[in-house]
Kinemage of the C-alpha trace (Angstrom):
@kinemage 1
@onewidth
@group {chain A} dominant
@subgroup {mainchain}
@vectorlist {calphas} color= white
{ca met a 1} P 179.636 14.837 -64.838
{ca thr a 2} L 176.549 14.218 -66.869
{ca ser a 3} L 175.045 17.014 -68.890
{ca ser a 4} L 171.570 18.409 -68.950
{ca ala a 5} L 169.739 21.675 -69.252
{ca asp a 6} L 170.288 24.208 -66.492
{ca pro a 7} L 168.403 23.335 -63.304
{ca ala a 8} L 164.830 24.532 -63.208
{ca thr a 9} L 163.869 27.372 -60.960
{ca glu a 10} L 161.354 25.445 -58.853
{ca pro a 11} L 162.696 23.862 -55.634
{ca pro a 12} L 164.140 20.394 -56.255
{ca ala a 13} L 162.963 17.384 -54.348
{ca val a 14} L 165.429 17.228 -51.476
{ca val a 15} L 166.605 13.923 -50.055
{ca leu a 16} L 168.756 14.687 -47.034
{ca pro a 17} L 171.998 12.746 -46.567
{ca gly a 18} L 171.425 9.719 -44.421
{ca asp a 19} L 168.045 8.932 -45.985
{ca ala a 20} L 167.697 5.660 -47.836
{ca glu a 21} L 167.344 7.377 -51.213
{ca ala a 22} L 170.120 9.923 -50.690
{ca pro a 23} L 172.455 10.117 -53.721
{ca ser a 24} L 176.128 9.292 -53.334
{ca leu a 25} L 178.575 12.141 -53.960
{ca ala a 26} L 182.074 10.710 -53.910
{ca pro a 27} L 184.896 13.119 -54.812
{ca pro a 28} L 186.015 12.972 -58.452
{ca pro a 29} L 189.030 10.782 -59.302
{ca gly a 30} L 192.264 12.376 -58.134
{ca phe a 31} L 190.484 14.814 -55.813
{ca ser a 32} L 190.187 12.698 -52.654
{ca arg a 33} L 193.491 13.800 -51.101
{ca leu a 34} L 192.896 17.475 -51.881
{ca tyr a 35} L 189.308 17.110 -50.661
{ca arg a 36} L 190.425 15.878 -47.235
{ca ala a 37} L 193.180 18.487 -46.942
{ca glu a 38} L 190.833 21.326 -47.872
{ca tyr a 39} L 188.341 20.424 -45.148
{ca his a 40} L 191.123 20.090 -42.597
{ca val a 41} L 192.359 23.618 -43.371
{ca leu a 42} L 188.830 25.007 -43.138
{ca arg a 43} L 188.349 23.433 -39.717
{ca val a 44} L 191.632 24.996 -38.541
{ca ile a 45} L 190.603 28.432 -39.836
{ca gln a 46} L 187.221 28.177 -38.132
{ca arg a 47} L 188.929 27.823 -34.772
{ca leu a 48} L 190.382 31.335 -35.098
{ca pro a 49} L 188.640 33.665 -32.623
{ca gly a 50} L 186.818 36.895 -33.447
{ca leu a 51} L 186.451 36.429 -37.221
{ca leu a 52} L 182.669 36.059 -37.399
{ca pro a 53} L 181.661 39.782 -37.393
{ca leu a 54} L 184.301 40.664 -39.994
{ca ser a 55} L 183.392 37.643 -42.119
{ca leu a 56} L 179.696 38.517 -42.161
{ca gly a 57} L 180.533 42.145 -42.956
{ca val a 58} L 182.556 41.036 -45.980
{ca his a 59} L 179.863 38.560 -46.990
{ca tyr a 60} L 177.128 41.188 -47.203
{ca ser a 61} L 179.315 44.015 -48.502
{ca leu a 62} L 178.795 43.018 -52.142
{ca leu a 63} L 175.074 43.696 -51.998
{ca pro a 64} L 174.300 46.388 -54.634
{ca lys a 65} L 172.782 48.718 -52.032
{ca val a 66} L 176.094 48.612 -50.127
{ca ile a 67} L 178.824 48.511 -52.768
{ca thr a 68} L 177.228 50.905 -55.283
{ca pro a 69} L 177.198 54.021 -53.044
{ca ala a 70} L 180.564 53.054 -51.510
{ca leu a 71} L 182.299 53.068 -54.911
{ca ala a 72} L 180.378 56.138 -56.073
{ca met a 73} L 181.815 58.079 -53.120
{ca ile a 74} L 185.272 57.746 -54.703
{ca val a 75} L 183.900 59.512 -57.779
{ca trp a 76} L 182.274 62.320 -55.792
{ca leu a 77} L 184.890 62.874 -53.098
{ca lys a 78} L 188.222 61.969 -54.683
{ca ser a 79} L 188.462 61.530 -58.458
{ca leu a 80} L 185.996 60.902 -61.266
{ca pro a 81} L 188.636 59.366 -63.605
{ca ile a 82} L 190.017 57.020 -60.943
{ca gly a 83} L 186.627 56.191 -59.449
{ca ala a 84} L 185.069 55.471 -62.836
{ca ser a 85} L 188.083 53.387 -63.872
{ca leu a 86} L 187.860 51.324 -60.667
{ca ile a 87} L 184.122 50.783 -61.100
{ca thr a 88} L 184.569 49.708 -64.719
{ca phe a 89} L 187.304 47.299 -63.726
{ca val a 90} L 185.528 45.624 -60.802
{ca cys a 91} L 182.450 45.021 -62.955
{ca ala a 92} L 184.532 43.533 -65.769
{ca asn a 93} L 186.470 41.521 -63.178
{ca asp a 94} L 183.188 40.080 -61.893
{ca leu a 95} L 182.206 38.976 -65.406
{ca val a 96} L 185.552 37.194 -65.795
{ca asn a 97} L 185.010 35.490 -62.450
{ca thr a 98} L 181.555 34.334 -63.539
{ca ala a 99} L 182.877 32.881 -66.807
{ca ile a 100} L 185.444 30.830 -64.882
{ca lys a 101} L 182.821 29.685 -62.360
{ca trp a 102} L 180.599 28.533 -65.219
{ca gly a 103} L 183.471 26.595 -66.750
{ca val a 104} L 184.800 24.922 -63.593
{ca gln a 105} L 181.426 24.404 -61.824
{ca arg a 106} L 183.002 23.470 -58.505
{ca pro a 107} L 180.635 22.947 -55.563
{ca arg a 108} L 181.044 24.816 -52.298
{ca pro a 109} L 182.283 23.019 -49.171
{ca arg a 110} L 178.815 22.551 -47.674
{ca trp a 111} L 177.478 21.320 -51.018
{ca tyr a 112} L 180.007 18.516 -51.170
{ca ser a 113} L 179.581 17.334 -47.609
{ca ala a 114} L 176.859 17.992 -45.066
{ca asp a 115} L 179.005 16.600 -42.258
{ca ala a 116} L 182.616 17.690 -42.697
{ca gly a 117} L 183.110 19.009 -39.177
{ca leu a 118} L 182.447 22.613 -40.206
{ca val a 119} L 180.600 25.086 -38.006
{ca thr a 120} L 176.858 24.527 -38.210
{ca arg a 121} L 175.855 28.176 -37.930
{ca cys a 122} L 177.615 30.912 -39.854
{ca gly a 123} L 174.894 33.243 -41.142
{ca ala a 124} L 176.033 32.951 -44.767
{ca trp a 125} L 174.422 31.255 -47.768
{ca glu a 126} L 175.563 31.160 -51.386
{ca val a 127} L 173.697 29.940 -54.444
{ca asp a 128} L 176.299 29.949 -57.223
{ca met a 129} L 179.509 27.987 -57.891
{ca ser a 130} L 182.636 28.107 -55.784
{ca phe a 131} L 185.803 28.471 -57.901
{ca pro a 132} L 187.240 31.075 -57.855
{ca ser a 133} L 185.985 33.129 -54.904
{ca ala a 134} L 184.101 36.152 -56.272
{ca his a 135} L 184.454 38.174 -53.061
{ca thr a 136} L 188.205 37.577 -52.943
{ca gln a 137} L 188.709 38.306 -56.635
{ca phe a 138} L 186.507 41.425 -56.442
{ca phe a 139} L 188.166 42.995 -53.420
{ca ser a 140} L 191.736 41.960 -54.186
{ca gly a 141} L 191.287 43.161 -57.750
{ca leu a 142} L 189.920 46.466 -56.443
{ca ala a 143} L 192.867 46.832 -54.057
{ca phe a 144} L 195.555 45.961 -56.632
{ca cys a 145} L 193.958 48.212 -59.245
{ca ala a 146} L 193.795 51.110 -56.751
{ca cys a 147} L 197.448 50.561 -55.848
{ca ala a 148} L 198.415 50.712 -59.519
{ca leu a 149} L 196.311 53.827 -60.166
{ca tyr a 150} L 197.471 55.699 -57.049
{ca gly a 151} L 201.033 54.377 -56.950
{ca trp a 152} L 200.590 52.715 -53.542
{ca pro a 153} L 202.698 49.694 -52.468
{ca thr a 154} L 201.052 46.412 -53.424
{ca thr a 155} L 201.794 44.959 -49.977
{ca ile a 156} L 198.590 46.670 -48.834
{ca ala a 157} L 196.603 44.841 -51.507
{ca val a 158} L 198.192 41.464 -50.699
{ca val a 159} L 197.289 41.710 -47.007
{ca phe a 160} L 193.800 42.977 -47.849
{ca gly a 161} L 193.172 40.119 -50.295
{ca leu a 162} L 194.425 37.495 -47.846
{ca val a 163} L 192.135 38.806 -45.107
{ca ile a 164} L 189.137 38.768 -47.461
{ca gly a 165} L 189.934 35.205 -48.493
{ca leu a 166} L 190.313 34.137 -44.883
{ca thr a 167} L 186.820 35.419 -44.058
{ca arg a 168} L 185.350 33.394 -46.931
{ca asn a 169} L 187.069 30.261 -45.638
{ca tyr a 170} L 185.905 31.000 -42.109
{ca leu a 171} L 182.281 30.959 -43.263
{ca ser a 172} L 183.007 27.716 -45.156
{ca val a 173} L 181.508 29.128 -48.349
{ca his a 174} L 184.822 28.584 -50.159
{ca phe a 175} L 187.707 26.149 -50.156
{ca thr a 176} L 191.149 27.684 -49.635
{ca thr a 177} L 192.078 26.971 -53.258
{ca asp a 178} L 189.039 29.046 -54.290
{ca thr a 179} L 190.222 32.071 -52.322
{ca leu a 180} L 193.869 31.738 -53.364
{ca ala a 181} L 192.796 31.575 -57.013
{ca gly a 182} L 190.562 34.613 -56.483
{ca leu a 183} L 193.455 36.513 -54.941
{ca gly a 184} L 195.803 35.600 -57.786
{ca leu a 185} L 193.333 36.473 -60.540
{ca gly a 186} L 192.300 39.705 -58.825
{ca ala a 187} L 195.943 40.719 -58.430
{ca ala a 188} L 196.886 39.962 -62.050
{ca leu a 189} L 193.836 41.628 -63.592
{ca gly a 190} L 193.882 44.592 -61.199
{ca leu a 191} L 197.540 45.385 -61.828
{ca ala a 192} L 197.102 45.029 -65.588
{ca trp a 193} L 194.082 47.343 -65.668
{ca gly a 194} L 195.623 49.896 -63.296
{ca arg a 195} L 198.872 50.164 -65.246
{ca ile a 196} L 197.188 50.455 -68.641
{ca asp a 197} L 194.057 52.312 -67.434
{ca pro a 198} L 191.883 51.916 -70.551
{ca tyr a 199} L 189.284 54.272 -69.051
{ca leu a 200} L 191.756 57.147 -68.847
{ca leu a 201} L 192.910 56.495 -72.416
{ca leu a 202} L 189.334 56.832 -73.652
{ca leu a 203} L 188.769 59.895 -71.480
{ca arg a 204} L 191.806 61.604 -72.989
{ca ala a 205} L 190.751 60.647 -76.517
{ca gly a 206} L 187.472 62.518 -76.016
{ca ser a 207} L 185.882 60.903 -79.065
{ca met a 208} L 182.267 59.742 -79.030
{ca gln a 209} L 182.853 57.296 -81.860
{ca thr a 210} L 185.976 55.799 -80.254
{ca ser a 211} L 184.334 55.450 -76.841
{ca leu a 212} L 181.209 53.781 -78.287
{ca val a 213} L 183.232 51.316 -80.364
{ca ala a 214} L 185.576 50.487 -77.474
{ca ala a 215} L 182.724 50.109 -74.960
{ca thr a 216} L 180.728 47.868 -77.273
{ca ala a 217} L 183.708 45.733 -78.285
{ca phe a 218} L 184.957 45.252 -74.724
{ca thr a 219} L 181.569 44.527 -73.178
{ca gly a 220} L 180.535 42.348 -76.094
{ca gly a 221} L 183.785 40.395 -75.812
{ca leu a 222} L 183.198 39.673 -72.132
{ca leu a 223} L 179.619 38.541 -72.778
{ca ala a 224} L 180.757 36.416 -75.733
{ca val a 225} L 183.268 34.591 -73.517
{ca met a 226} L 180.581 33.930 -70.899
{ca leu a 227} L 178.134 32.702 -73.529
{ca ala a 228} L 180.772 30.482 -75.145
{ca val a 229} L 181.612 28.867 -71.797
{ca arg a 230} L 177.928 28.314 -71.082
{ca val a 231} L 177.415 26.663 -74.475
{ca ile a 232} L 180.619 24.596 -74.588
{ca val a 233} L 180.767 23.367 -70.988
{ca pro a 234} L 177.752 21.139 -70.155
{ca ser a 235} L 175.707 21.997 -67.096
{ca val a 236} L 175.979 19.829 -64.019
{ca ser a 237} L 173.158 17.301 -64.014
{ca arg a 238} L 169.934 17.886 -62.137
{ca glu a 239} L 170.696 14.893 -59.896
{ca val a 240} L 174.062 16.323 -58.845
{ca thr a 241} L 172.747 19.825 -58.147
{ca ser a 242} L 169.916 18.314 -56.113
{ca ala a 243} L 172.458 16.380 -54.059
{ca trp a 244} L 174.533 19.545 -53.552
{ca tyr a 245} L 171.455 21.427 -52.407
{ca ala a 246} L 170.494 18.616 -50.055
{ca asn a 247} L 173.958 18.636 -48.487
{ca ala a 248} L 173.856 22.419 -48.072
{ca val a 249} L 170.452 22.238 -46.379
{ca ala a 250} L 171.490 19.328 -44.176
{ca ser a 251} L 174.515 21.292 -42.936
{ca leu a 252} L 172.204 23.890 -41.364
{ca pro a 253} L 170.855 23.776 -37.822
{ca glu a 254} L 167.535 21.954 -37.826
{ca glu a 255} L 165.460 25.057 -37.075
{ca glu a 256} L 166.812 26.850 -40.154
{ca arg a 257} L 166.180 24.098 -42.679
{ca glu a 258} L 162.480 24.663 -43.219
{ca ala a 259} L 162.978 28.397 -43.770
{ca val a 260} L 165.657 27.736 -46.381
{ca leu a 261} L 163.628 25.068 -48.158
{ca ala a 262} L 160.655 27.438 -48.357
{ca asn a 263} L 162.690 30.319 -49.826
{ca pro a 264} L 163.168 30.146 -53.640
{ca arg a 265} L 166.039 32.644 -53.398
{ca lys a 266} L 168.043 30.089 -51.427
{ca met a 267} L 168.052 27.616 -54.298
{ca leu a 268} L 171.230 26.970 -56.269
{ca arg a 269} L 171.369 29.376 -59.178
{ca pro a 270} L 171.566 28.170 -62.804
{ca arg a 271} L 174.003 29.814 -65.205
{ca ser a 272} L 172.172 32.892 -66.482
{ca leu a 273} L 173.419 35.881 -68.450
{ca gln a 274} L 170.443 37.870 -67.177
{ca ala a 275} L 171.933 37.960 -63.676
{ca lys a 276} L 174.979 39.763 -65.093
{ca ile a 277} L 173.082 42.571 -66.822
{ca pro a 278} L 173.957 45.106 -64.080
{ca met a 279} L 177.696 44.464 -64.396
{ca ala a 280} L 177.707 44.418 -68.197
{ca thr a 281} L 175.581 47.574 -68.404
{ca thr a 282} L 177.896 49.408 -66.021
{ca val a 283} L 181.004 48.432 -67.994
{ca trp a 284} L 179.450 49.625 -71.245
{ca cys a 285} L 178.077 52.881 -69.810
{ca thr a 286} L 181.229 53.998 -68.013
{ca leu a 287} L 183.370 53.473 -71.100
{ca ala a 288} L 180.837 54.891 -73.572
{ca met a 289} L 180.238 58.052 -71.545
{ca thr a 290} L 183.863 59.198 -71.895
{ca gly a 291} L 183.086 60.440 -75.390
{ca cys a 292} L 180.405 62.882 -74.240
{ca tyr a 293} L 182.523 64.703 -71.650
{ca pro a 294} L 184.146 67.268 -74.010
{ca ala a 295} L 180.685 68.642 -74.864
{ca leu a 296} L 178.794 68.110 -71.589
{ca met a 297} L 181.436 68.276 -68.866
{ca pro a 298} L 184.830 69.524 -70.135
{ca leu a 299} L 186.342 69.508 -66.638
{ca ala a 300} L 185.606 65.806 -66.104
{ca pro a 301} L 189.326 64.809 -66.004
{ca ser a 302} L 189.798 67.069 -62.954
{ca glu a 303} L 186.521 66.209 -61.127
{ca pro a 304} L 185.685 66.557 -58.299
{ca leu a 305} L 186.404 70.276 -58.199
{ca gly a 306} L 186.705 72.788 -55.389
{ca pro a 307} L 187.188 72.603 -51.629
{ca leu a 308} L 186.094 69.792 -49.355
{ca arg a 309} L 182.713 71.362 -48.586
{ca arg a 310} L 181.832 71.321 -52.292
{ca arg a 311} L 182.846 67.697 -52.539
{ca leu a 312} L 180.779 66.821 -49.508
{ca leu a 313} L 177.802 68.611 -51.067
{ca gln a 314} L 178.344 66.662 -54.269
{ca ala a 315} L 178.443 63.410 -52.298
{ca leu a 316} L 175.221 64.368 -50.536
{ca val a 317} L 173.507 65.254 -53.800
{ca gly a 318} L 174.833 62.088 -55.393
{ca ala a 319} L 173.666 59.805 -52.596
{ca gly a 320} L 170.224 61.407 -52.704
{ca gly a 321} L 170.028 60.736 -56.422
{ca leu a 322} L 170.974 57.075 -55.971
{ca ala a 323} L 168.208 56.722 -53.410
{ca gly a 324} L 165.814 58.355 -55.865
{ca val a 325} L 166.743 55.934 -58.654
{ca ser a 326} L 166.247 53.009 -56.273
{ca lys a 327} L 162.837 54.319 -55.209
{ca leu a 328} L 161.805 54.870 -58.823
{ca lys a 329} L 162.829 51.310 -59.678
{ca ser a 330} L 160.717 49.981 -56.811
{ca his a 331} L 157.767 52.095 -57.962
{ca val a 332} L 158.019 50.852 -61.552
{ca ser a 333} L 158.308 47.235 -60.369
{ca ser a 334} L 155.104 47.626 -58.339
{ca leu a 335} L 152.971 48.986 -61.184
{ca arg a 336} L 149.642 47.285 -61.822
{ca val a 337} L 150.710 45.995 -65.234
{ca trp a 338} L 153.189 43.596 -63.618
{ca lys a 339} L 150.509 42.277 -61.282
{ca glu a 340} L 148.075 41.774 -64.140
{ca arg a 341} L 150.681 40.196 -66.412
{ca pro a 342} L 153.417 38.766 -64.152
{ca glu a 343} L 154.909 36.778 -67.011
{ca leu a 344} L 156.212 40.042 -68.511
{ca leu a 345} L 158.315 40.814 -65.449
{ca gln a 346} L 159.717 37.300 -65.414
{ca thr a 347} L 160.641 37.285 -69.108
{ca asn a 348} L 160.856 40.241 -71.482
{ca ala a 349} L 160.579 43.231 -69.177
{ca lys a 350} L 162.889 42.222 -66.340
{ca pro a 351} L 166.197 42.363 -68.291
{ca phe a 352} L 165.155 45.686 -69.848
{ca leu a 353} L 164.306 47.190 -66.447
{ca lys a 354} L 167.603 45.983 -65.006
{ca ala a 355} L 169.598 47.517 -67.836
{ca leu a 356} L 167.638 50.770 -67.689
{ca thr a 357} L 168.181 51.022 -63.933
{ca tyr a 358} L 171.946 50.750 -64.283
{ca ile a 359} L 172.048 53.163 -67.214
{ca cys a 360} L 170.330 55.689 -64.930
{ca leu a 361} L 172.728 54.927 -62.077
{ca cys a 362} L 175.769 55.427 -64.319
{ca ala a 363} L 174.420 58.604 -65.890
{ca trp a 364} L 173.730 60.035 -62.446
{ca thr a 365} L 177.036 58.961 -60.879
{ca phe a 366} L 179.364 60.072 -63.685
{ca leu a 367} L 177.578 63.095 -65.170
{ca leu a 368} L 174.258 64.341 -63.857
{ca ser a 369} L 175.194 64.519 -60.160
{ca gln a 370} L 178.127 66.816 -60.987
{ca arg a 371} L 175.952 69.098 -63.071
{ca ala a 372} L 173.232 69.107 -60.400
{ca thr a 373} L 175.781 70.146 -57.756
{ca thr a 374} L 177.080 72.966 -59.948
{ca gly a 375} L 173.538 74.197 -60.524
{ca leu a 376} L 172.703 74.028 -56.837
{ca leu a 377} L 175.804 76.014 -55.892
{ca ala a 378} L 174.927 78.636 -58.482
{ca leu a 379} L 171.496 79.049 -56.851
{ca leu a 380} L 172.993 79.320 -53.361
{ca thr a 381} L 175.596 81.971 -54.255
């Protein structure tokens, strides 16, 4: 691989495979046999019936507007300590996955070959690197961590992780080695976190100073690893990423190509720490907030409290607050100042707004929603 700066954000000039000027993308030395075997397995998986709806459901389940309220419901309906620990872990797990992706920089199946006998229409599109599978590592890590925290048998997590990986292979957005690596990493990290449970240790310590130091050291360590990988490992050259993008576009049905080429969000994504602000902010906030519970919410270790109807009310209040934060974010993003000076939103202001949004989400999910529910019940009784 040749090195260069990260790819620019404007659409690259695309030369579709088969054109006279199309670049050649032969597999790296030693990869040819694995390359052929991987595509053969993907073609076998894609002949399995009935997987498309499940695969698309998994594909879109990691959208923030889907996964954020889903995980928050664990906090409001079941257990604040376990829910907050799971949320902290899955965000940290995602940062680890990103660091490995940045180091390996493996292309996705459709990037490597536009004509590998894969299905031409799958409804899925990915813009970052392939190894290991983020969906598989996220969900298998979540399942293994939950098993460790709740004392459930890990067989459940193994089956769950395998199914998630299978859906990623079905959509041909990952090689099978990507999903198996994601399953293995998710399992190892999830079990380690669940058995140690650093969140619960900080919650029991009840020290503001300890929680701030631990949150800053842990989050800073994760970001330092990501930054080190980004600095040490050279970026894939512009020519190679352009060829990957061309292959991905060429693999689409003809009627979809123009729409993809015209959409900047469909471009391959360069390695950017800014994209990981939500995850890093959540990790820091959930750990740091443990120190304020003795003064602001002494019963936090036993939340949620009361009968099911109180928990349902808390979930309703919580979901309403999440919607309010989302609406406020949209309102702030549409202010006139960003229209008059769009460069601010693209540079200095955007990371700040992202971090502030997730600070608000964490504060609401782990503290303010509980206090709001208590206040509302006091008014109603």
